[in-house]
N, C-alpha and C positions, 0 to 999 in steps of 0.2 A: 462412466462418462470420461472422455478423453479431451482434456482442455487444449492440448496442442492441436489435435485434429479440428476441433471447433475453430481455433483461431486461423489454421490453414484454410478452412472452408470459407471463413469470413473474408480473408485477404484475397483468395482466389475469386470469390464473388465480386469483389471490388477490383479485380484485375491488377492487383498489386503483387509484384514478385519480390520486391525488397522494400523495407520501410523502417521507420523509427518508431519505437514503441515507449509509451509512458504509462504508468499505472500507479494508483494510489491504494495503500493498504493491501487488500488481498490482490488487487490489480498490480501491485509491485511484485508480488510473488509470481503471478502469471507472466508478467513482463520478463522476469528472470528465467523462468522455466522455458518459455518460448524462445528467448535468446540463447539458451543452452541447447535446446533440441533443434532449433532451426537457425544456426549462425549464418548461413548463407542468405538467409531472408531479412535478418535484422542488422541494420547499420549502426544503430545506437539504442541506449535504453536509459530512461530516466525513471527511477523508483522512489516514489514519495510515500512517506509514512510507512515504510517497510524496511526490513532489513534482509541481509543474506540468510537463507534458511539452512543453517548448519546446526550441528549438535544433534542430541537425541532427546531433547525435551519435548514435551506434549504441547502442541499449540493450543489444544482444547483447554488445558489447565490455565494457560496465560489468558485465554479468552474469558474463562470464568472469573478469574481475578479481576478482570477489567470491567466486564459487563454486567456482573452479578452484584447485588440482587436486583438492580434497576430493571434489566431487561426481562426478568421473570414476570414483572407486573408493570407493563408499559403504560401507566398512567401519564397523564400530562406532567405531573410533578416529577415522576421518576425519569421520564424522558429528558426534562430539563437538568435533573441531577446528573444523568449519564453524559449528556452533552458537556456539562461543566467539568465532569471527571475527565472526559477525553481531551478537552481543549484549554481548560484552565482559564486564565485571565482573558483569553480571546474569544470566549464562548459567545459573546454578544453578536458576532457575525452570523451566528445561528439563532440564538435565543431572541434577538430582537425582531425576528421575522415569523410571525405566527403560522404562516403557510409552511414554512420549513420545518417548524416543530411538529405540525400535524402530519406532514410527509414522513418525518423520521419515526414518529410514534406508530404510524400505519405500517412502516416497514418492520418495526419491533413486534407489533401485534401479529403480522402476517408471516413472521419468520418461520421457516419449516426445518427443523433440526434434522428430520429424516432426509430431506432433499440434500442437505449438505453432506450426508454420508457418502454420496457419490464422488465427492471431491476429496481427495487425499493429498495432503501436504508431503512432498518429497524432500527429504533432507539432502543437501548437496554435500558431495565429498570435497576434499580439498582441490582434486583435479577439476571438478565442475566449477568451483569458485574461480580458480586460475582462468578457466575458459571464458568466463564472462567479464573479468575484472576490467580489461581495457575498453570494453564497450559500455560499461555501466556507470551512471552517476546516481548517487543517492542523496535525497534531500530529507532531513528529519528534524522534527522539532525536539528541542532538548527537554520539554515538558511532556512529551508524548508518552503516555504510560507504556507503550511497547518499547520505546527507548530505554525508559527507567528499568524495564524488567529484562533487559539483556540485549536488546536491538542495537543500541548505540555501541556497546561493548563488542558485539560481533562484527560490526562494520570496522571498528578500530583494530580489533585483533587480526582481522584478515586483510587489512591495509586496503580497504576498498576506497574508491574515489567518493568521498562523502562531504557534504556541507551540513552543518548543524545549526539551527536557528534557535536563539535564546527566546525564552518566554513564548514558545509555540508548541502547540499540542498535536494531536492526531489530524486535525483538519487543516494541515499545513497549506494546502492548495487554496483554501478559503481564508485562512488566518493571514497569510502572507502572500496574497494574490500577485501583486505587482513583482515581488522579488522571485517568486517561483516562476512566473511566466518569463521573465528576463533571464533567468538561469537556464530554462529549457531552450530558449532561443539561442543563448550563448553557446550551450553544449552542442546543440544539433546543427546549427548553421555551418560551421567548417566542414563538417562531415558531409553536408548535403551538396557541397560544391564539387 
């Protein structure tokens, strides 16, 4: 499976030669990968709840630390526990809405690990990081488990353009909707002119 080709085909189908790209979580990774591989097509990137993919650590180990054991047994109770783990004190933006909980639970129940085997995370070199630095903005919650397990440190170590939100978890675009929307507009608008 070729993520870059898939995005190429999507943009071609929409008739877009250049665009701004924003992504959350794994979408932040795809945003960076596409910006690296197709710099002529990407005018700017906003990566939410994601970090620069550097180092040699295993993303699977990180995912296991965060999602297990709740994801193994996606009962309603475990779904609530996982959302609370991901979002901390802002989890009510999800947990107060039964339809959202059921949707998330259905995602967990239907998750196919074998299908994910086609998607491989590519670790970026220092040159790769340098190539995307000027086009990328990172928005990350300080309570995001991925930030706490090295994501924030990687952004700081590589001097990426990043904003960190206190008391905010992995659902940053839901937990801080207005702030995130304003930041995206602020970042993309000058480049759009």
